[in-house]
C-alpha positions in Angstrom: 77.9 -94.1 -5.8 74.8 -95.8 -4.5 74.1 -95.1 -0.8 74.5 -98.8 0.0 77.9 -99.0 -1.5 80.7 -99.4 1.1 84.0 -99.3 -0.6 87.0 -100.9 1.1 89.8 -98.3 1.2 93.4 -99.3 1.5 94.7 -96.3 3.5 98.3 -95.4 3.7 99.4 -93.0 6.4 102.3 -92.4 8.8 102.8 -90.2 11.7 106.6 -90.5 11.9 109.0 -87.7 11.1 108.6 -83.9 10.9 105.1 -82.7 11.3 104.0 -85.7 13.4 101.2 -83.8 15.2 99.7 -82.4 12.0 99.7 -85.8 10.3 98.2 -87.4 13.4 95.4 -84.7 13.2 94.9 -85.4 9.5 94.6 -89.1 10.2 92.1 -88.6 12.9 89.9 -86.4 10.7 90.2 -88.7 7.8 89.4 -91.8 9.8 86.2 -90.5 11.4 85.1 -88.8 8.1 85.6 -92.0 6.0 83.9 -94.2 8.6 80.9 -91.9 8.8 80.6 -92.2 5.0 80.4 -95.9 5.3 83.8 -96.8 4.0 85.7 -99.8 5.4 89.4 -99.2 6.0 92.3 -101.6 5.6 95.8 -100.6 6.8 99.2 -102.1 7.2 100.5 -102.5 10.8 104.3 -102.9 10.5 107.0 -102.7 13.1 106.7 -99.2 14.6 104.4 -97.9 12.0 100.7 -98.3 12.8 98.3 -95.4 11.9 96.8 -95.4 15.4 95.0 -92.0 15.1 93.3 -93.1 11.8 92.2 -96.5 13.3 91.0 -95.1 16.6 89.0 -92.3 15.1 87.4 -94.6 12.5 86.4 -97.0 15.2 85.0 -94.3 17.4 82.9 -93.1 14.5 81.5 -96.7 14.2 83.7 -97.7 11.2 85.1 -101.1 10.4 88.9 -101.3 10.2 91.1 -104.2 9.4 94.8 -104.2 10.1 97.2 -106.4 8.1 100.1 -107.3 10.3 103.1 -109.6 10.8 102.9 -112.8 12.7 104.6 -111.2 15.7 102.4 -108.1 15.9 100.6 -107.4 19.1 97.8 -104.8 19.2 98.3 -101.8 21.4 95.5 -101.5 24.0 94.2 -98.4 22.1 93.3 -100.7 19.2 91.7 -103.6 21.1 88.8 -105.1 19.2 90.2 -104.1 15.8 90.2 -107.0 13.3 93.9 -108.0 12.7 95.0 -110.5 10.0 98.4 -111.9 10.8 100.6 -112.9 7.8 104.2 -114.1 7.9 105.8 -112.0 5.1 105.7 -108.4 4.0 105.0 -109.7 0.5 101.9 -111.6 1.7 100.7 -108.5 3.7 101.0 -106.2 0.7 99.2 -108.7 -1.5 96.4 -109.2 1.0 95.9 -105.4 1.4 95.7 -105.1 -2.4 93.2 -108.0 -2.6 90.9 -106.5 0.0 91.0 -102.9 -1.3 88.5 -101.3 -3.7 90.9 -98.4 -4.2 93.8 -96.8 -2.3 93.9 -93.6 -0.3 97.2 -91.8 0.4 97.3 -89.4 3.3 100.3 -87.1 3.9 102.9 -89.3 5.6 106.4 -90.5 5.2 108.6 -92.2 2.7 107.7 -95.5 4.4 103.9 -95.1 3.7 104.6 -93.9 0.1 106.8 -97.0 -0.4 104.1 -99.3 1.0 101.5 -97.7 -1.3 103.6 -98.2 -4.4 104.5 -101.8 -3.5 100.8 -102.6 -2.7 99.7 -101.0 -6.0 102.2 -103.1 -7.9 101.4 -106.3 -6.0 97.7 -105.7 -6.7 98.3 -105.5 -10.5 99.1 -101.9 -11.0 96.8 -99.9 -13.3 95.4 -103.0 -15.0 93.8 -104.1 -11.6 91.6 -101.0 -11.7 92.4 -99.9 -8.3 93.1 -96.1 -8.5 94.8 -94.0 -5.9 93.3 -90.8 -4.3 95.9 -88.6 -2.8 94.8 -86.2 0.0 97.0 -83.3 -1.0 96.7 -81.3 2.3 99.0 -78.3 2.3 100.7 -79.4 -0.9 102.0 -82.7 0.6 101.8 -84.3 -2.9 102.6 -81.2 -4.9 105.5 -82.8 -6.8 103.5 -85.9 -7.6 100.5 -83.8 -8.6 102.7 -81.8 -11.0 104.1 -85.0 -12.5 100.6 -86.4 -13.0 99.4 -83.3 -14.8 102.6 -82.9 -16.9 103.4 -86.6 -17.8 100.6 -89.0 -16.9 97.8 -86.8 -18.3 99.5 -86.6 -21.7 100.6 -90.2 -21.9 97.8 -92.3 -20.4 94.3 -92.3 -21.8 91.7 -91.7 -19.0 94.5 -91.0 -16.5 91.9 -89.7 -14.1 90.7 -93.2 -13.6 94.1 -94.1 -12.1 95.0 -91.2 -10.0 93.1 -88.3 -8.3 94.2 -85.5 -6.0 91.9 -84.1 -3.3 92.3 -80.8 -1.4 89.7 -81.6 1.3 88.1 -84.6 2.9 84.8 -83.8 1.1 86.7 -83.5 -2.2 88.3 -86.8 -1.5 85.0 -88.6 -0.9 83.6 -87.0 -4.1 86.5 -88.4 -6.0 86.2 -91.8 -4.4 82.4 -91.9 -5.4 83.2 -90.7 -8.9 85.8 -93.4 -9.4 83.4 -96.0 -8.3 80.6 -94.6 -10.4 82.8 -94.4 -13.5 83.7 -98.0 -13.2 87.4 -97.1 -12.6 87.3 -99.7 -9.8 85.3 -102.8 -9.1 83.2 -102.8 -6.0 
């Protein structure tokens, strides 16, 4: 990927449920890492699910973050100054996130973040839209999905690696993002 390329990453993360502290730490590390690499981040802000550690760390590292939120969303003080686009329906928010994103990044989270990722991917055109997903498989968080990808997707979809990647570290994740951009798996 050229040094002046700044992909827009639709990032899906949640710090709700078991393991909250660990997921918050992962979000903080990912936010600052991706911002330092020059990526711009786009996230959903819904009801009680806002990836505050991700957004705050990306902003602290000098990154650009856009939140896609409902009409009634009010930014917490920790996120003042973050660009927020207010849209009235969930459908409109998912479509907007898909439209802005170069590709999607899934961090270990909850069923809610996984559902949002899937719905955004579908609203964005699925595989035909050329917006792959990179899963950060920290501590085997996506082990089942990774197994499915290697057993089913790899044998049934030509160039499956242009649609889905799994990363074991943040450096590995960035390498895979750059590779997807360089391979033309996504459009910058």
